[in-house]
DSSP file (Angstrom, degrees, kcal/mol; ACC not computed):
  #  RESIDUE AA STRUCTURE BP1 BP2  ACC     N-H-->O    O-->H-N    N-H-->O    O-->H-N    TCO  KAPPA ALPHA  PHI   PSI    X-CA   Y-CA   Z-CA
    1    1 A M              0   0    0      0, 0.0     2,-0.1     0, 0.0    23,-0.0   0.000 360.0 360.0 360.0 137.4  -96.1  -59.4  -50.3
    2    2 A K        -     0   0    0      1,-0.1     2,-0.4    22,-0.1    41,-0.0  -0.369 360.0-101.2 -72.3 153.7  -96.8  -57.9  -53.6
    3    3 A T        -     0   0    0     -2,-0.1     2,-0.2     1,-0.0    -1,-0.1  -0.609  32.6-140.7 -85.1 134.1  -93.9  -57.5  -56.0
    4    4 A A        -     0   0    0     -2,-0.4     2,-0.3    -3,-0.0    23,-0.1  -0.572  12.8-138.6 -88.0 150.7  -92.5  -54.0  -56.3
    5    5 A S        -     0   0    0     -2,-0.2     7,-0.0     1,-0.1    -1,-0.0  -0.755  14.7-123.9-108.4 159.3  -91.4  -52.6  -59.5
    6    6 A C    >   -     0   0    0     -2,-0.3     3,-2.3     1,-0.1     6,-0.2   0.799  27.6-156.6 -68.3 -25.3  -88.3  -50.5  -60.4
    7    7 A S  T 3   -     0   0    0      1,-0.3     3,-0.1     5,-0.1    -1,-0.1   0.802  68.0 -59.8  44.4  35.3  -90.3  -47.7  -61.9
    8    8 A G  T 3  S+     0   0    0      1,-0.2     2,-0.3     2,-0.1    -1,-0.3   0.451  92.0 152.0  80.2   2.4  -87.3  -46.7  -63.8
    9    9 A S    <>  -     0   0    0     -3,-2.3     4,-1.9     1,-0.2    -1,-0.2  -0.491  36.3-156.1 -68.9 121.9  -85.1  -46.1  -60.8
   10   10 A K  T  4 S+     0   0    0     -2,-0.3     4,-0.4     2,-0.2    -1,-0.2   0.901  95.6  49.4 -64.6 -37.9  -81.4  -46.7  -61.7
   11   11 A I  T >> S+     0   0    0      1,-0.2     3,-2.3     2,-0.2     4,-0.5   0.960 109.4  53.2 -61.1 -51.2  -80.5  -47.4  -58.0
   12   12 A C  G >4 S+     0   0    0      1,-0.3     3,-1.9     2,-0.2    -1,-0.2   0.879 103.4  56.6 -59.0 -39.3  -83.4  -49.9  -57.7
   13   13 A C  G 3< S+     0   0    0     -4,-1.9    -1,-0.3     1,-0.3    -2,-0.2   0.651  96.9  64.4 -68.0 -10.3  -82.2  -51.8  -60.8
   14   14 A Q  G <4 S+     0   0    0     -3,-2.3    -1,-0.3    -4,-0.4    -2,-0.2   0.633  84.0 100.6 -83.9 -13.8  -78.8  -52.3  -59.1
   15   15 A L  S << S-     0   0    0     -3,-1.9     2,-0.1    -4,-0.5    42,-0.1  -0.389  86.3 -94.3 -74.8 157.3  -80.5  -54.4  -56.4
   16   16 A P        -     0   0    0      0, 0.0     2,-1.2     0, 0.0     7,-0.4  -0.385  22.1-141.1 -67.2 137.5  -80.3  -58.2  -56.5
   17   17 A D        +     0   0    0     -2,-0.1    -4,-0.0     5,-0.1    -2,-0.0  -0.710  50.1 156.8 -91.6  81.0  -83.2  -59.9  -58.2
   18   18 A D    >   -     0   0    0     -2,-1.2     3,-1.0     1,-0.1     5,-0.1  -0.571  58.4-119.1-113.7 167.2  -83.2  -62.7  -55.7
   19   19 A P  T 3  S+     0   0    0      0, 0.0    -1,-0.1     0, 0.0    -2,-0.0   0.540 104.6  70.0 -78.3  -1.1  -85.5  -65.3  -54.3
   20   20 A F  T 3  S-     0   0    0     33,-0.1    33,-0.1     0, 0.0    -3,-0.0   0.390 106.2-115.5-101.7   3.9  -85.2  -63.9  -50.8
   21   21 A G    <>  +     0   0    0     -3,-1.0     4,-2.4     3,-0.1     5,-0.3   0.674  67.5 138.6  83.1  14.5  -87.2  -60.6  -51.4
   22   22 A Q  H  > S+     0   0    0      1,-0.2     4,-2.3     2,-0.2     5,-0.2   0.948  74.8  44.7 -62.2 -44.6  -84.4  -58.2  -50.8
   23   23 A R  H  > S+     0   0    0     -7,-0.4     4,-2.7     1,-0.2     5,-0.3   0.967 113.6  48.9 -62.1 -47.8  -85.4  -55.9  -53.7
   24   24 A E  H  > S+     0   0    0      1,-0.2     4,-2.5     2,-0.2    -1,-0.2   0.886 113.5  47.3 -65.2 -36.1  -89.1  -56.0  -52.9
   25   25 A V  H  X S+     0   0    0     -4,-2.4     4,-2.1     2,-0.2     5,-0.3   0.923 113.7  47.8 -73.2 -41.7  -88.4  -55.1  -49.2
   26   26 A F  H  X>S+     0   0    0     -4,-2.3     4,-2.9    -5,-0.3     5,-0.7   0.952 115.0  44.5 -58.6 -52.4  -86.0  -52.3  -50.1
   27   27 A I  I  X>S+     0   0    0     -4,-2.7     5,-2.5    -5,-0.2     4,-1.5   0.937 114.7  48.2 -67.0 -43.8  -88.3  -50.7  -52.7
   28   28 A A  I  <5S+     0   0    0     -4,-2.5     6,-3.2    -5,-0.3    -1,-0.2   0.865 121.1  36.4 -65.8 -31.2  -91.5  -51.0  -50.4
   29   29 A H  I  <5S+     0   0    0     -4,-2.1     4,-0.4     4,-0.2    -2,-0.2   0.933 129.9  27.7 -91.3 -48.9  -89.7  -49.5  -47.3
   30   30 A E  I  <5S+     0   0    0     -4,-2.9    -3,-0.2    -5,-0.3    -2,-0.2   0.854 132.5  27.3 -82.7 -33.2  -87.5  -46.9  -49.0
   31   31 A L  I  <<S+     0   0    0     -4,-1.5    -3,-0.2    -5,-0.7    -4,-0.1   0.843 130.3  35.3 -94.5 -44.8  -89.2  -45.9  -52.1
   32   32 A E  S   <S-     0   0    0     -5,-2.5    -3,-0.2     2,-0.1    -4,-0.2   0.644 100.2-129.3 -90.6 -12.0  -92.9  -46.6  -51.3
   33   33 A G        +     0   0    0     -4,-0.4    -4,-0.2    -6,-0.3    -3,-0.1   0.695  49.3 157.0  75.6  20.2  -92.5  -45.5  -47.6
   34   34 A R        -     0   0    0     -6,-3.2    -1,-0.2     1,-0.1     2,-0.2  -0.463  41.0-116.8 -82.9 160.6  -94.1  -48.5  -46.1
   35   35 A S     >  -     0   0    0     -2,-0.1     4,-2.5     1,-0.1     5,-0.2  -0.569  15.4-126.0 -90.7 153.4  -93.4  -49.6  -42.5
   36   36 A F  H  > S+     0   0    0      2,-0.2     4,-2.2     1,-0.2     5,-0.1   0.802 114.5  57.4 -63.7 -29.1  -91.7  -53.0  -41.7
   37   37 A K  H  > S+     0   0    0      2,-0.2     4,-2.2     1,-0.2    -1,-0.2   0.903 108.3  46.5 -68.7 -44.8  -94.8  -53.7  -39.4
   38   38 A E  H  > S+     0   0    0      2,-0.2     4,-1.9     1,-0.2    -2,-0.2   0.903 113.3  48.2 -69.6 -42.9  -97.2  -53.2  -42.5
   39   39 A L  H  X S+     0   0    0     -4,-2.5     4,-2.5     1,-0.2     6,-0.3   0.904 111.4  51.2 -63.0 -40.2  -95.0  -55.4  -44.7
   40   40 A S  H  X S+     0   0    0     -4,-2.2     4,-2.1     1,-0.2     5,-0.3   0.870 110.2  47.2 -64.5 -41.3  -94.9  -58.0  -42.1
   41   41 A A  H  < S+     0   0    0     -4,-2.2    -1,-0.2     2,-0.2    -2,-0.2   0.864 116.3  46.3 -61.7 -39.5  -98.7  -58.0  -41.6
   42   42 A E  H  < S+     0   0    0     -4,-1.9    -2,-0.2     1,-0.1    -1,-0.2   0.893 124.3  29.8 -67.7 -44.8  -99.2  -58.1  -45.4
   43   43 A S  H  < S-     0   0    0     -4,-2.5    -3,-0.2     2,-0.2    -2,-0.2   0.646  93.5-128.4-101.6 -15.1  -96.6  -60.9  -46.1
   44   44 A G     <  +     0   0    0     -4,-2.1     2,-0.4     1,-0.3    -3,-0.1   0.658  65.3 134.7  76.7  11.1  -96.7  -62.9  -42.9
   45   45 A V        -     0   0    0     -6,-0.3    -1,-0.3    -5,-0.3    -2,-0.2  -0.782  64.3-102.3 -96.7 134.3  -92.8  -62.6  -42.8
   46   46 A N    >>  -     0   0    0     -2,-0.4     4,-2.2     1,-0.1     3,-0.6  -0.286  25.0-122.0 -55.0 137.4  -91.3  -61.6  -39.4
   47   47 A V  H 3> S+     0   0    0      1,-0.3     4,-2.1     2,-0.2     5,-0.1   0.850 112.2  53.2 -52.1 -36.1  -90.2  -58.1  -39.0
   48   48 A N  H 3> S+     0   0    0      2,-0.2     4,-2.1     1,-0.2    -1,-0.3   0.887 105.9  52.9 -71.4 -33.8  -86.7  -59.0  -38.2
   49   49 A T  H <> S+     0   0    0     -3,-0.6     4,-2.5     2,-0.2    -2,-0.2   0.936 109.0  50.5 -62.4 -44.9  -86.5  -61.1  -41.3
   50   50 A L  H  X S+     0   0    0     -4,-2.2     4,-2.2     1,-0.2    -2,-0.2   0.879 108.7  51.8 -59.4 -37.8  -87.6  -58.1  -43.3
   51   51 A L  H  X S+     0   0    0     -4,-2.1     4,-2.6    -5,-0.2    -1,-0.2   0.908 111.1  47.6 -68.2 -39.6  -85.0  -56.0  -41.6
   52   52 A S  H  X S+     0   0    0     -4,-2.1     4,-2.9     2,-0.2     5,-0.3   0.938 109.8  52.2 -62.0 -45.1  -82.2  -58.6  -42.6
   53   53 A R  H  X S+     0   0    0     -4,-2.5     4,-2.1     1,-0.2    -2,-0.2   0.922 111.6  46.3 -63.8 -45.3  -83.5  -58.7  -46.1
   54   54 A K  H  X S+     0   0    0     -4,-2.2     4,-2.7     2,-0.2    -1,-0.2   0.932 110.0  54.6 -55.6 -48.7  -83.2  -54.9  -46.3
   55   55 A R  H  X S+     0   0    0     -4,-2.6     4,-2.7     1,-0.2    -2,-0.2   0.949 108.7  47.8 -49.6 -54.9  -79.8  -54.9  -44.7
   56   56 A Y  H  X S+     0   0    0     -4,-2.9     4,-3.0     1,-0.2    -1,-0.2   0.880 110.6  52.4 -60.0 -37.7  -78.5  -57.4  -47.4
   57   57 A A  H  X S+     0   0    0     -4,-2.1     4,-2.1    -5,-0.3    -1,-0.2   0.924 110.1  47.7 -61.4 -42.4  -80.0  -55.2  -50.1
   58   58 A V  H  X S+     0   0    0     -4,-2.7     4,-2.7     2,-0.2    -2,-0.2   0.941 111.0  50.8 -66.4 -46.8  -78.3  -52.2  -48.8
   59   59 A L  H  X S+     0   0    0     -4,-2.7     4,-2.4     1,-0.2    -2,-0.2   0.943 111.7  49.3 -56.3 -47.3  -74.8  -54.1  -48.6
   60   60 A H  H  X S+     0   0    0     -4,-3.0     4,-2.2     1,-0.2    -1,-0.2   0.872 110.3  50.3 -69.4 -30.2  -75.3  -55.2  -52.2
   61   61 A L  H  X S+     0   0    0     -4,-2.1     4,-2.0     2,-0.2     5,-0.2   0.932 109.8  50.1 -60.3 -48.5  -76.0  -51.7  -53.3
   62   62 A R  H  X S+     0   0    0     -4,-2.7     4,-1.3     1,-0.2    -2,-0.2   0.909 112.3  47.3 -52.0 -49.6  -73.0  -50.4  -51.6
   63   63 A E  H  < S+     0   0    0     -4,-2.4     4,-0.5     1,-0.2    -1,-0.2   0.897 115.2  44.0 -69.2 -37.0  -70.8  -53.0  -53.2
   64   64 A R  H  < S+     0   0    0     -4,-2.2     4,-0.3     1,-0.2    -1,-0.2   0.741 118.6  44.0 -80.9 -15.7  -72.2  -52.5  -56.8
   65   65 A L  H  X S+     0   0    0     -4,-2.0     4,-2.5    -5,-0.2     3,-0.4   0.610  90.9  85.8 -98.3  -8.3  -72.1  -48.6  -56.5
   66   66 A Q  H  X S+     0   0    0     -4,-1.3     4,-2.8     1,-0.3     5,-0.2   0.886  89.3  49.3 -59.6 -41.3  -68.7  -48.4  -54.9
   67   67 A S  H  > S+     0   0    0     -4,-0.5     4,-1.9     1,-0.2    -1,-0.3   0.821 110.8  49.9 -69.7 -29.1  -66.9  -48.5  -58.3
   68   68 A I  H  > S+     0   0    0     -3,-0.4     4,-2.3    -4,-0.3    -1,-0.2   0.877 111.7  47.4 -72.1 -40.4  -69.0  -45.8  -59.6
   69   69 A Y  H  X S+     0   0    0     -4,-2.5     4,-2.6     2,-0.2    -2,-0.2   0.915 112.3  50.0 -63.5 -45.2  -68.4  -43.6  -56.6
   70   70 A D  H  X S+     0   0    0     -4,-2.8     4,-1.2     2,-0.2    -2,-0.2   0.915 111.7  48.0 -60.6 -43.0  -64.7  -44.2  -56.7
   71   71 A E  H  < S+     0   0    0     -4,-1.9     3,-0.3     1,-0.2    -1,-0.2   0.900 112.2  49.3 -63.1 -42.1  -64.6  -43.3  -60.4
   72   72 A F  H >< S+     0   0    0     -4,-2.3     3,-1.1     1,-0.2    -2,-0.2   0.896 110.9  50.4 -64.9 -41.7  -66.7  -40.2  -59.8
   73   73 A M  H 3< S+     0   0    0     -4,-2.6    -1,-0.2     1,-0.2    -2,-0.2   0.768 106.7  54.8 -69.3 -24.3  -64.4  -39.1  -56.9
   74   74 A N  T 3<        0   0    0     -4,-1.2    -1,-0.2    -3,-0.3    -2,-0.2   0.282 360.0 360.0 -96.9  10.5  -61.2  -39.5  -58.9
   75   75 A K    <         0   0    0     -3,-1.1    -1,-0.2    -4,-0.1    -2,-0.1   0.386 360.0 360.0 -97.5 360.0  -62.3  -37.2  -61.8
């Protein structure tokens, strides 16, 4: 799978830069609109593995952004 770039997105930059491809899968699916089937065909990685990687990216984003959300809601 080709490496996706942040393209200046603040949310994207909150994603983990990890060896498991969470950032790349999230960007390709959510920001570039690519299907998991397409990503799987390109990378040779199982669709379920890609789904898991995206899930972990979303969980990481929620954790990183929770404090920002809490601060915003308390103002």
